[in-house]
N, C-alpha and C positions, 0 to 999 in steps of 0.2 A: 137214582131209582132204588127203592128199598127192596130188600130180600123178604120173602114171606116168613111166617112165624116158624115154619119147619119144613124140611124136605122129607116127605114121607117115603120117597124112593130109597133113601139111605137108611134101611131098617137096622143095620148093625153099626152105624157110624161110618165115617169116611176112612176107607182103607186104601183106595187107589183113585187116581185121577187121569183122565184122558183129555188133552187139549188140542184144539185146532191150532194152527200156527199163524197164518195170515189173518190179521185182525183180532187175534187173541193174545199172542205172544209179541208180535211186532206189528207196527202200523204200516202194513204193506198193501192193503186192498186198493188204494188209489194207484199204486204203481202198476198193478195188474190191469186195471181199467185203462190206464194210459197206454199200456203195451198192446191191448187189443185194438185201440184206436190207431196206433202206429202200424200195426201189422196189416190192417185193412185200409190204409190211407188211399190206396188206389181205387177204392170204391166209396168216394166221398158221400154219395147220396145214401149210403147204407151204414155209415159209421155210427150214427146215433143209435140205430136199431141194434147193431152188433154190440155196442157197449151196454145197452139195456139188457140184451140177452145174457151177456156175461154176468151182469150184476144179479139178474133174476135167478141165475143158476149158480150162484156162489156156492163153493164147496164141491162143485163138479169138476172133474179133471179137464184140462185144456183140450185134449183130443176129442172128447165127447162134444165140447162146445164147437170145435171146428166142424164136426159132422152136422150139427144143428145149423150153424151159420150158412154152410154151403147148401144144405137142403132147404131150409126154411126162409132164408133171407136172400142169398145170392141166386138160388135156383140153378146152381152149377154142379157138375160132377166133381168129386174130390178124389183124386188118385192117391194111392198109398204113398207115392213119392212126395207129392205136394203136402199131404198131411204130415209126413215126417219132417219135411223142411220147415213147415209152419211151427211145429213144436220146437225144433232146434232154434229157430230165430226168436221165438218167444222167450226161450230160456236165456238167450244172449241179452235180450232187452231187459230182463227183470233181475237176473241172479245177483249181480253186483249191487244193484240198488236195494234189493231186499237185505243183503248182507249189511249194508250201511245205514238203513233206515232206523228211526227210533223204535224202542220197545213201547208197547202199550203201557200207559201209566199204571204202576202197581204190579206189572208182570214180574219184574225182577225180584221184588219183595216176596211175591207169592212163591216163586221157584225156590228162592233161598230158604224160605220158611218150611217148605215141604221136603227139601233135600234131607235125606237120611231118615225121614219120618214116614213119608207116604210115597210109594212108587208113582211116577208120573210118566205118561207116554204121549207122544205126538201122533196125531192122526191127521194127515194133510192130503189135499188133492194134488199137491205138487208131485211130479215124478220122483220115484224113490232116490235115485242117485243125486238129484238136484237138492232135495230137502236135506239129505245127509250132508252134502257139502255146505249148505247154508248154515245148518246148525253147528257144524264143526268150525267153520270160519268165524262165526259169531262167538265162539267159545262157550257154547251152551250145552255141549254134549254131556257134561257130568250131571246135569239136572234130570236127565231122562233115562228111564229104564229101557225104553224102546223108541225109535223114531221111524214111523211108517208113512210112506207116501203111496201114490197110485201107480199102477192098479193094485188092488181092486178099488171099488168106490168106498165112501165113508162107512157105510153099513158093513161091508165086507171087512174093512180094516178093523173096526171095533169088534166084530165077532171073532176075528182071528186073534186079536190081542187077548180077549177074555179067555179063549180056549187055550192058547199057547201058554199064557202066564198063570192060568188057574185063578183068575181074579173073579171075585164074587160080584155079579151085576148089582145086587142090592146094596153093596157097599162101595160102589164106584160112581164118581161124578164126572160128567163131561161138560166142558165149557166150549162153546162155539159161537160163531157170528152168522151162520147161514142155516137155512132151513134144512139143508142136507145134514148138518151136524145134529140138529134136533131130531130128525127122522132116524138117524143112526142110533142115537141114544134111546129113543122110544122103542126101536125094533129089538133092542137088547135089554130093555128094562132098566136103564140107567137114570139116575137123577141128572138134571140138566140145568145149566145157567146159560142164558144168552148174553152175548156182549153186543152192544149197539153203539155206534159213534154218536156222541151227543148231537142232537138236532136233526138226525137222519131217521127215517122210518125203519123199523126192524120187521123181519118177516115172521116173527114168532106168534103163535096163538095166544089168546087171552089166558091168563093164569100162569104163564111161563115167567120165571124169575129172570129179569133183564137188568144188567148193570152197564153204566157208562164206561167204566174202566175197572181195573182189578185192585184199586186202592182199598186197603183194609180187608180184603177178602181172606187173606191168610188167617187173620185173627178170628174171623167169623167161622172158618172151617175148623180151626184147631183150638179155639178159645174155650170151648166147653169141656169141663173135666171128663165128661162121659163120651166125648168124641162126636156128639151129635151136633147138628147145625141149627142155630137159633137165630132169632130175628136180630138184624142189625142194619141200619141204613148205610149204604155205600154211596158216597158222593163222588 
């Protein structure tokens, strides 16, 4: 998927970047879907609908999804104790697998190229303590100026990062694989690139730059002497 001729949102060139984690840095989105299926295996007639809800609300934290599942699909009350237990079990199902799964193609190259040149932050829907452990155990901590998980939601995370770090929205790029990422970028006036798994439909509106992976993206972001982003096909 080619990038457009320029990113008008980056008025001063790339100064900072905010990345989603699952599906952007590591290939873990399938792990999360399987975990939802396992978590609700006692409701076999509802499992497909639950998996679809999870995918439709990618980028939303698991506890908000539990609320929607119990209210909209199962039609059952959800006690605080059950909600907490679901979250803990979900974490046990996914954490070690996310630590071990492959990186998105080109993600390592991108992080290495930006290191020491452009501050990069993670904005994830994964709970804060869990995403911190995952990043640390994968040995990726040195690449990130900040690692932020839920709560708050993606929009809240992005706004907090910009305020706390003093980052200029017009010089910040966000890369995400979910509509929640796009909406967070739009709410704060960031440039945005969507990542989509090849062969799968993506949720982004027409006109949004979408890439299959991150191969060559570092050269695109940093290759222009003026620091602006120019057209280059990313395969």
